[in-house]
Phi, psi and omega in degrees: 000128178288165184294338181268353181281153173241158180302335182282353181282256184286352189263296193262323192082171189284347189252351184265143177279136178303136184280159168282136182236132182230143176256139178260141181213166169259158178303321183289348173289337186254316184292126180088001178244102184291349183253003185298313182294318180297325177295317180295316179295316179297327179287345177103009182282143174241351181222139176226153178232123188241137180296125176250337174210122192215160178278175180295148183196149166250111190247135170283151177227070187299335186263348188284139183284346188249337184210166181241346175218149169229130179252109173273104192292329181217168166299145185203159169263127182268035172229168176300134176269097190279127182296329179294338179265317189259348184303133178085357180267143179288331177252112179221133184292154175271160177271165184252078184298333183290346180275347181078009181208144177280353180222057182293333177293315178299318178299321178294319178297319181296333180303328184282335172041240183266024184291338183088356178282137175279136184244132174242152175271144178244114187235125175262126191261296190262003180263101184203097182291324182297316178287323180296324178293326181280329186234069186292344176285353183248012183252167177296139177226130183274182187288351176259005178087006178282130178267142176256096188294340180279355193235102174287135185269124180295349178293343181269129180301324180297324179292318180295320178294320177300315182298318181295316178294323182299313181292321180298318180288329180293319186265356189306125169060032178236148180278085184247153176260344181189183178216137180251115187261113178253145179055048178274001177230216186270135167276167183230205186292326182285135180206125180277059182279174180291138180053042181295132181235041183238349187296126177085356182289328183233151178293160177304323179291320178298322177296324177294321177294319178291350178266358176280116187285137179238026180292171184301320181294320178292322179295328175296324177294318177302312183298324178295336178267007177087013181267143174274123187296314181298317179296319181297319178298317179294323177296319179294323177297319176293322178296325176299315180298319179295325182288344179278354180295140182294337183284349182291131181289155184291339181264007182292151176238170181305340176301336183282341183237007176232152172301141184304315180297320180293316179301318181296320180292318179297317179293321180297320178296315178300314183292327176301315182286324175299313180296323179294317177298315182297319180297319176296319178296315182293323177298318178296321179290324177297323178289323182284314182196096184293349181277350185295135175276131185262126173244127179255124169287118187204167177229151180290334178291115185296338181274357183295143175233173176112203181300329179238086184288165179295141176296139171269171180300340184239349190296322184296332181293343185266003187241162170273333180208147172248122186259115186254123179290137180228151177275141182299123175063006178285131178295339180286344180299323179296328178296320179294320178295316180296321179296319178295320181298325178291330183273331189271137177303152183300333181282352182253132180285149169254123181247139175265125179268097191263119177274107181266011179266346178288158178301125182229130174271128182307325182292337180271348193289314182299319181294322179297312179299318180298317180300315182298315182292318180289338177282347176125010179287123176268339183221154174236120177251122193255121180252119007212123189297321182289334180273350187284141175262183186298326180289328184273334185303323180302330178295325178295314181292327178296318179285323178299330181294342179296330184275354185275000000 
């Protein structure tokens, strides 16, 4: 956006309210960088979201004065792991030794001090390979018996209790305005792991079938609904083969290869456990800080799994905002935002989770932002300010200027 442009020009039009815009960061993007806050303020941000509990990652740090990479070896809580809270539990978060502090999240929050920026915690719940490897009885298992060690299954009470404690410990005693909940439901077959050799092997529909959990806890739910577990597993195996057919459309869901009643029961069991996990998490947050604004990473497709699971019939009502992942400059992104807006109550914001690290042509950028806003996005959450290089940073400031 040029210096003479206003948000009402190519961006919003005369009838749209300027959106709230937030930048996402890791603690190590802020700690040790005396200019981090000034860069965010200069870019026009008034809200930031910082990882307080996150999965393993190798992250670039193009803007940091002291390092160029940070390797988070495992999923971890970036707060002290207190023995009085976690002692004796089979699921307990690991600490983040690579940050050089047992409370790097608190240190990152303190960096903002009197800056006036609102800070939210970013917490990843069921995505944890380190815990999944240790507790394989608590992870997602597909109809062929393959375990997904990165994916804790919400059907297990221990997983739900772990998630509730994790959020309470993440936000404890800090001046936060909200919390952004990622992976609050079930993960699926797709996983961006190191040296992944699975991309393109199965159709999108086949991956959805392989994402239907068949672990012992999920099978107990099936049995409670009158389903025979062995028969259901065999049906799912057949559905997988049918889903591999080239004629299957890219927008197909498991309903296309399963009998409607069976598909409905399988989805209902998944949603039951998602809602149970979410209710436990929200109860813990109400006890820790009832003023926190809740943002759910989610998708309108009820069968979606992963970091942004499918909305259940009631989950959106429990949030202040629903955060929908969108592809950079893709015209289909507006469809996802519009679908979410139709599902989400008017009192709940729809936020677009915009990945600004993908290749973006400047000439396409204004139109992309306009589509998202006109489709119903009330907020723009920008991924990821700490990972951005000099060429990408202008896109962050251009979108941040919409909120000014």
